[in-house]
N, CA, C and O atoms as a CHARMM CRD file, in Angstrom:
* protein
*
  220
    1    1 UNK  N     70.55800 -50.14300 -70.18000 PROA 1      0.00000
    2    1 UNK  CA    70.53000 -50.47300 -68.68900 PROA 1      0.00000
    3    1 UNK  C     68.89600 -50.77900 -68.23800 PROA 1      0.00000
    4    1 UNK  O     68.60300 -51.35800 -67.19300 PROA 1      0.00000
    5    2 UNK  N     67.80700 -50.22900 -69.32200 PROA 2      0.00000
    6    2 UNK  CA    66.75300 -50.56600 -68.87500 PROA 2      0.00000
    7    2 UNK  C     66.41600 -51.86000 -69.05400 PROA 2      0.00000
    8    2 UNK  O     65.69500 -52.47100 -68.26500 PROA 2      0.00000
    9    3 UNK  N     67.01300 -52.45100 -70.29900 PROA 3      0.00000
   10    3 UNK  CA    66.78200 -53.84600 -70.66600 PROA 3      0.00000
   11    3 UNK  C     67.22800 -54.51700 -69.10600 PROA 3      0.00000
   12    3 UNK  O     66.32400 -54.79600 -68.31900 PROA 3      0.00000
   13    4 UNK  N     68.41800 -54.71000 -68.79400 PROA 4      0.00000
   14    4 UNK  CA    68.89100 -55.28500 -67.74800 PROA 4      0.00000
   15    4 UNK  C     67.74400 -54.70800 -66.14700 PROA 4      0.00000
   16    4 UNK  O     67.82800 -55.07300 -64.97500 PROA 4      0.00000
   17    5 UNK  N     67.00600 -53.95200 -66.65200 PROA 5      0.00000
   18    5 UNK  CA    66.34700 -53.95300 -65.07800 PROA 5      0.00000
   19    5 UNK  C     64.91900 -54.89200 -65.40900 PROA 5      0.00000
   20    5 UNK  O     64.37100 -55.60300 -64.56700 PROA 5      0.00000
   21    6 UNK  N     64.48200 -54.72500 -66.76600 PROA 6      0.00000
   22    6 UNK  CA    63.42400 -55.66400 -67.23300 PROA 6      0.00000
   23    6 UNK  C     63.57100 -56.95800 -66.83600 PROA 6      0.00000
   24    6 UNK  O     62.81800 -57.68700 -66.19000 PROA 6      0.00000
   25    7 UNK  N     65.04400 -57.20800 -67.48900 PROA 7      0.00000
   26    7 UNK  CA    65.08100 -58.86500 -67.50400 PROA 7      0.00000
   27    7 UNK  C     65.32500 -58.90600 -65.86000 PROA 7      0.00000
   28    7 UNK  O     64.35100 -59.61000 -65.59100 PROA 7      0.00000
   29    8 UNK  N     65.81200 -58.69900 -64.84800 PROA 8      0.00000
   30    8 UNK  CA    66.06800 -58.94000 -63.80800 PROA 8      0.00000
   31    8 UNK  C     64.35600 -58.60000 -62.74100 PROA 8      0.00000
   32    8 UNK  O     64.04000 -59.12800 -61.67500 PROA 8      0.00000
   33    9 UNK  N     63.73600 -57.77100 -63.39300 PROA 9      0.00000
   34    9 UNK  CA    62.59300 -57.88800 -63.01500 PROA 9      0.00000
   35    9 UNK  C     61.98800 -59.40600 -62.98600 PROA 9      0.00000
   36    9 UNK  O     61.87100 -60.17200 -62.03000 PROA 9      0.00000
   37   10 UNK  N     61.68400 -59.55600 -64.19900 PROA 10     0.00000
   38   10 UNK  CA    61.57700 -61.08800 -64.90700 PROA 10     0.00000
   39   10 UNK  C     61.74900 -62.49400 -63.74600 PROA 10     0.00000
   40   10 UNK  O     61.04200 -63.32300 -63.17400 PROA 10     0.00000
   41   11 UNK  N     63.36700 -62.04200 -63.88500 PROA 11     0.00000
   42   11 UNK  CA    64.01300 -63.46300 -62.91200 PROA 11     0.00000
   43   11 UNK  C     63.55200 -63.08300 -61.69700 PROA 11     0.00000
   44   11 UNK  O     63.62000 -64.03700 -60.92200 PROA 11     0.00000
   45   12 UNK  N     62.98800 -61.83300 -61.04900 PROA 12     0.00000
   46   12 UNK  CA    62.65500 -61.74700 -59.54100 PROA 12     0.00000
   47   12 UNK  C     61.33200 -62.65900 -59.89700 PROA 12     0.00000
   48   12 UNK  O     61.29000 -63.76700 -59.36200 PROA 12     0.00000
   49   13 UNK  N     60.30200 -62.29400 -60.72000 PROA 13     0.00000
   50   13 UNK  CA    58.86100 -62.90500 -60.98200 PROA 13     0.00000
   51   13 UNK  C     58.81700 -64.31800 -61.12600 PROA 13     0.00000
   52   13 UNK  O     57.77900 -64.83100 -60.70800 PROA 13     0.00000
   53   14 UNK  N     59.75100 -65.15400 -61.65300 PROA 14     0.00000
   54   14 UNK  CA    59.95200 -66.35200 -61.80700 PROA 14     0.00000
   55   14 UNK  C     60.61900 -66.90400 -60.42400 PROA 14     0.00000
   56   14 UNK  O     60.32000 -68.08500 -60.24800 PROA 14     0.00000
   57   15 UNK  N     61.19400 -66.52600 -59.70700 PROA 15     0.00000
   58   15 UNK  CA    61.82100 -66.83300 -58.61000 PROA 15     0.00000
   59   15 UNK  C     60.36100 -67.06500 -57.78100 PROA 15     0.00000
   60   15 UNK  O     60.14100 -68.19100 -57.33600 PROA 15     0.00000
   61   16 UNK  N     59.40700 -66.03200 -57.58700 PROA 16     0.00000
   62   16 UNK  CA    58.35400 -65.90600 -57.01700 PROA 16     0.00000
   63   16 UNK  C     57.26800 -66.68100 -57.29100 PROA 16     0.00000
   64   16 UNK  O     56.34400 -66.77900 -56.48300 PROA 16     0.00000
   65   17 UNK  N     57.27700 -67.27800 -58.41000 PROA 17     0.00000
   66   17 UNK  CA    56.23900 -68.13500 -59.20200 PROA 17     0.00000
   67   17 UNK  C     57.16500 -69.67400 -58.77800 PROA 17     0.00000
   68   17 UNK  O     56.46400 -70.67100 -58.60500 PROA 17     0.00000
   69   18 UNK  N     58.46000 -69.80700 -58.64600 PROA 18     0.00000
   70   18 UNK  CA    58.76600 -71.20900 -58.38000 PROA 18     0.00000
   71   18 UNK  C     58.97700 -71.35700 -57.04900 PROA 18     0.00000
   72   18 UNK  O     59.14100 -72.52100 -56.68600 PROA 18     0.00000
   73   19 UNK  N     59.02700 -70.40900 -56.11000 PROA 19     0.00000
   74   19 UNK  CA    58.76000 -70.66900 -54.78000 PROA 19     0.00000
   75   19 UNK  C     57.23000 -70.97900 -54.19400 PROA 19     0.00000
   76   19 UNK  O     56.96600 -71.63700 -53.18700 PROA 19     0.00000
   77   20 UNK  N     56.29400 -70.32400 -55.10300 PROA 20     0.00000
   78   20 UNK  CA    54.98200 -70.65100 -54.93800 PROA 20     0.00000
   79   20 UNK  C     54.64200 -71.97800 -55.22200 PROA 20     0.00000
   80   20 UNK  O     54.04500 -72.67400 -54.40000 PROA 20     0.00000
   81   21 UNK  N     55.05700 -72.47000 -56.57800 PROA 21     0.00000
   82   21 UNK  CA    54.86600 -73.62100 -56.83100 PROA 21     0.00000
   83   21 UNK  C     55.34200 -74.69900 -56.12400 PROA 21     0.00000
   84   21 UNK  O     54.79900 -75.80300 -56.08800 PROA 21     0.00000
   85   22 UNK  N     56.61000 -74.30100 -55.42200 PROA 22     0.00000
   86   22 UNK  CA    57.40000 -75.30000 -54.53600 PROA 22     0.00000
   87   22 UNK  C     56.60800 -75.62900 -53.09800 PROA 22     0.00000
   88   22 UNK  O     56.83800 -76.63800 -52.43100 PROA 22     0.00000
   89   23 UNK  N     55.61700 -74.58100 -52.73300 PROA 23     0.00000
   90   23 UNK  CA    55.01900 -75.01200 -51.43900 PROA 23     0.00000
   91   23 UNK  C     55.89400 -74.99500 -50.22900 PROA 23     0.00000
   92   23 UNK  O     56.79600 -74.22400 -49.90000 PROA 23     0.00000
   93   24 UNK  N     55.31100 -76.20800 -49.57000 PROA 24     0.00000
   94   24 UNK  CA    56.17900 -76.41600 -48.58100 PROA 24     0.00000
   95   24 UNK  C     57.60800 -76.49500 -48.62600 PROA 24     0.00000
   96   24 UNK  O     58.41100 -75.99900 -47.83500 PROA 24     0.00000
   97   25 UNK  N     57.83900 -77.23000 -49.72600 PROA 25     0.00000
   98   25 UNK  CA    59.60100 -77.30400 -50.28700 PROA 25     0.00000
   99   25 UNK  C     59.90600 -76.51400 -50.66500 PROA 25     0.00000
  100   25 UNK  O     60.71100 -76.69100 -51.58000 PROA 25     0.00000
  101   26 UNK  N     59.58700 -75.15500 -50.35200 PROA 26     0.00000
  102   26 UNK  CA    60.50200 -73.97000 -50.90700 PROA 26     0.00000
  103   26 UNK  C     61.46000 -73.65100 -50.03200 PROA 26     0.00000
  104   26 UNK  O     61.18600 -73.72400 -48.83400 PROA 26     0.00000
  105   27 UNK  N     62.80000 -73.22500 -50.46100 PROA 27     0.00000
  106   27 UNK  CA    63.69500 -73.32200 -49.76300 PROA 27     0.00000
  107   27 UNK  C     63.13200 -72.15800 -48.66500 PROA 27     0.00000
  108   27 UNK  O     62.20100 -71.37500 -48.85400 PROA 27     0.00000
  109   28 UNK  N     63.98400 -72.28700 -47.45900 PROA 28     0.00000
  110   28 UNK  CA    63.72100 -71.41200 -46.32200 PROA 28     0.00000
  111   28 UNK  C     64.69900 -70.47000 -46.34200 PROA 28     0.00000
  112   28 UNK  O     65.71800 -70.67700 -45.68300 PROA 28     0.00000
  113   29 UNK  N     64.53000 -69.06500 -47.23400 PROA 29     0.00000
  114   29 UNK  CA    65.59600 -68.01200 -47.45400 PROA 29     0.00000
  115   29 UNK  C     64.64200 -66.94300 -47.63700 PROA 29     0.00000
  116   29 UNK  O     63.41300 -66.99100 -47.59100 PROA 29     0.00000
  117   30 UNK  N     65.35200 -66.05100 -47.83400 PROA 30     0.00000
  118   30 UNK  CA    64.91300 -64.39000 -47.63300 PROA 30     0.00000
  119   30 UNK  C     63.64000 -64.06000 -48.42200 PROA 30     0.00000
  120   30 UNK  O     62.83400 -63.28400 -47.90900 PROA 30     0.00000
  121   31 UNK  N     63.39900 -64.58800 -49.62700 PROA 31     0.00000
  122   31 UNK  CA    62.33800 -64.86600 -50.55400 PROA 31     0.00000
  123   31 UNK  C     61.09700 -65.26300 -50.05400 PROA 31     0.00000
  124   31 UNK  O     60.08300 -64.58100 -50.20100 PROA 31     0.00000
  125   32 UNK  N     61.13500 -66.54800 -49.35100 PROA 32     0.00000
  126   32 UNK  CA    60.37900 -67.25500 -49.11000 PROA 32     0.00000
  127   32 UNK  C     59.39100 -66.48300 -47.63700 PROA 32     0.00000
  128   32 UNK  O     58.18900 -66.53600 -47.37800 PROA 32     0.00000
  129   33 UNK  N     60.57100 -65.79600 -46.90800 PROA 33     0.00000
  130   33 UNK  CA    60.20800 -64.90900 -45.77500 PROA 33     0.00000
  131   33 UNK  C     59.54700 -63.97800 -45.98500 PROA 33     0.00000
  132   33 UNK  O     58.50300 -63.79600 -45.35900 PROA 33     0.00000
  133   34 UNK  N     59.95600 -63.19200 -46.86800 PROA 34     0.00000
  134   34 UNK  CA    59.10100 -61.98300 -47.50700 PROA 34     0.00000
  135   34 UNK  C     57.87900 -62.10000 -48.06900 PROA 34     0.00000
  136   34 UNK  O     56.95400 -61.30600 -47.89900 PROA 34     0.00000
  137   35 UNK  N     57.85000 -63.33000 -48.91000 PROA 35     0.00000
  138   35 UNK  CA    56.57800 -63.96100 -49.48800 PROA 35     0.00000
  139   35 UNK  C     55.46400 -63.99800 -48.03000 PROA 35     0.00000
  140   35 UNK  O     54.26200 -63.76900 -48.16200 PROA 35     0.00000
  141   36 UNK  N     55.99700 -64.27000 -46.89400 PROA 36     0.00000
  142   36 UNK  CA    54.96100 -64.62700 -46.16500 PROA 36     0.00000
  143   36 UNK  C     54.87200 -63.75800 -45.07300 PROA 36     0.00000
  144   36 UNK  O     54.07800 -64.04200 -44.17600 PROA 36     0.00000
  145   37 UNK  N     55.53200 -62.78100 -45.00200 PROA 37     0.00000
  146   37 UNK  CA    55.77500 -61.74200 -43.98000 PROA 37     0.00000
  147   37 UNK  C     53.95900 -60.98700 -44.46300 PROA 37     0.00000
  148   37 UNK  O     53.38500 -60.87700 -45.54600 PROA 37     0.00000
  149   38 UNK  N     53.67100 -60.71000 -43.39900 PROA 38     0.00000
  150   38 UNK  CA    52.35600 -59.37900 -43.44900 PROA 38     0.00000
  151   38 UNK  C     52.77400 -58.13700 -43.29500 PROA 38     0.00000
  152   38 UNK  O     53.67300 -57.86600 -42.49800 PROA 38     0.00000
  153   39 UNK  N     52.11800 -57.15000 -44.10600 PROA 39     0.00000
  154   39 UNK  CA    52.39600 -55.94800 -43.62400 PROA 39     0.00000
  155   39 UNK  C     51.22200 -55.07700 -43.91800 PROA 39     0.00000
  156   39 UNK  O     50.70700 -54.98800 -45.03300 PROA 39     0.00000
  157   40 UNK  N     50.82800 -54.43800 -42.84700 PROA 40     0.00000
  158   40 UNK  CA    49.52100 -53.79100 -42.81800 PROA 40     0.00000
  159   40 UNK  C     48.63400 -54.38000 -42.77300 PROA 40     0.00000
  160   40 UNK  O     47.52200 -53.92000 -43.03300 PROA 40     0.00000
  161   41 UNK  N     48.93800 -56.03700 -42.30000 PROA 41     0.00000
  162   41 UNK  CA    47.58900 -56.94000 -42.10400 PROA 41     0.00000
  163   41 UNK  C     47.30900 -57.27900 -43.50600 PROA 41     0.00000
  164   41 UNK  O     46.19300 -57.39100 -44.01400 PROA 41     0.00000
  165   42 UNK  N     48.51500 -57.43800 -44.10000 PROA 42     0.00000
  166   42 UNK  CA    48.12900 -58.11600 -45.67000 PROA 42     0.00000
  167   42 UNK  C     49.37000 -58.47200 -46.47300 PROA 42     0.00000
  168   42 UNK  O     50.33000 -57.70100 -46.47000 PROA 42     0.00000
  169   43 UNK  N     49.38800 -59.43700 -47.05700 PROA 43     0.00000
  170   43 UNK  CA    50.58000 -60.13700 -47.88200 PROA 43     0.00000
  171   43 UNK  C     50.80700 -58.85100 -48.74000 PROA 43     0.00000
  172   43 UNK  O     50.00600 -57.95300 -48.99800 PROA 43     0.00000
  173   44 UNK  N     52.39000 -59.03100 -49.19500 PROA 44     0.00000
  174   44 UNK  CA    52.37700 -58.06900 -50.15000 PROA 44     0.00000
  175   44 UNK  C     52.22400 -58.73900 -51.41300 PROA 44     0.00000
  176   44 UNK  O     52.24600 -59.93100 -51.71800 PROA 44     0.00000
  177   45 UNK  N     52.05200 -57.60100 -52.12300 PROA 45     0.00000
  178   45 UNK  CA    51.84500 -57.78900 -53.74600 PROA 45     0.00000
  179   45 UNK  C     53.09600 -58.41800 -54.53500 PROA 45     0.00000
  180   45 UNK  O     54.04800 -58.70600 -53.81000 PROA 45     0.00000
  181   46 UNK  N     53.20100 -58.60400 -55.51400 PROA 46     0.00000
  182   46 UNK  CA    54.26900 -59.13300 -56.82500 PROA 46     0.00000
  183   46 UNK  C     54.98200 -58.04700 -56.69100 PROA 46     0.00000
  184   46 UNK  O     56.17700 -58.13400 -56.40500 PROA 46     0.00000
  185   47 UNK  N     54.36700 -56.84000 -56.87700 PROA 47     0.00000
  186   47 UNK  CA    54.98100 -55.47000 -57.40100 PROA 47     0.00000
  187   47 UNK  C     55.88700 -55.31200 -56.26400 PROA 47     0.00000
  188   47 UNK  O     57.10300 -55.32600 -56.45400 PROA 47     0.00000
  189   48 UNK  N     55.36200 -55.15500 -55.03900 PROA 48     0.00000
  190   48 UNK  CA    56.26000 -55.10500 -53.69400 PROA 48     0.00000
  191   48 UNK  C     57.19000 -55.61500 -53.48400 PROA 48     0.00000
  192   48 UNK  O     58.19500 -55.20200 -52.90400 PROA 48     0.00000
  193   49 UNK  N     56.89400 -56.91000 -54.08400 PROA 49     0.00000
  194   49 UNK  CA    58.06000 -57.96500 -53.52600 PROA 49     0.00000
  195   49 UNK  C     59.42500 -57.68800 -54.37100 PROA 49     0.00000
  196   49 UNK  O     60.57400 -57.48600 -53.97700 PROA 49     0.00000
  197   50 UNK  N     58.79800 -57.76100 -55.84800 PROA 50     0.00000
  198   50 UNK  CA    59.78100 -57.40500 -56.82700 PROA 50     0.00000
  199   50 UNK  C     60.42000 -56.03300 -56.44900 PROA 50     0.00000
  200   50 UNK  O     61.64700 -56.09700 -56.52200 PROA 50     0.00000
  201   51 UNK  N     59.96700 -54.85300 -56.07900 PROA 51     0.00000
  202   51 UNK  CA    60.52500 -53.83600 -55.88100 PROA 51     0.00000
  203   51 UNK  C     61.34700 -53.88400 -54.50500 PROA 51     0.00000
  204   51 UNK  O     62.20000 -52.99600 -54.51500 PROA 51     0.00000
  205   52 UNK  N     61.36100 -54.65400 -53.29900 PROA 52     0.00000
  206   52 UNK  CA    61.86000 -54.97000 -52.43500 PROA 52     0.00000
  207   52 UNK  C     63.16300 -55.56600 -52.76100 PROA 52     0.00000
  208   52 UNK  O     64.26600 -55.18000 -52.37400 PROA 52     0.00000
  209   53 UNK  N     62.84900 -56.69700 -53.63000 PROA 53     0.00000
  210   53 UNK  CA    64.09300 -57.72500 -53.45400 PROA 53     0.00000
  211   53 UNK  C     65.13000 -56.92200 -54.82100 PROA 53     0.00000
  212   53 UNK  O     66.32700 -57.20300 -54.89100 PROA 53     0.00000
  213   54 UNK  N     64.72200 -56.29800 -55.45400 PROA 54     0.00000
  214   54 UNK  CA    65.50400 -55.96000 -56.71100 PROA 54     0.00000
  215   54 UNK  C     66.51700 -54.27500 -56.07500 PROA 54     0.00000
  216   54 UNK  O     67.39600 -53.56800 -56.56700 PROA 54     0.00000
  217   55 UNK  N     65.83000 -54.28300 -54.93400 PROA 55     0.00000
  218   55 UNK  CA    66.96700 -52.97500 -54.08400 PROA 55     0.00000
  219   55 UNK  C     67.26200 -53.83800 -53.32600 PROA 55     0.00000
  220   55 UNK  O     68.06100 -53.61400 -52.41700 PROA 55     0.00000
């Protein structure tokens, strides 16, 4: 089960990377919205985004 969790984290990190690389051409989806959302006046870290998207 731990291996699946590690692989899924990798998938999400790749998704974040792909969205960043696409810039303005990134899909207008939940991932992009969360990446642009400010929480406590700052952008969420990758660790926070992975945790949020994983759950």
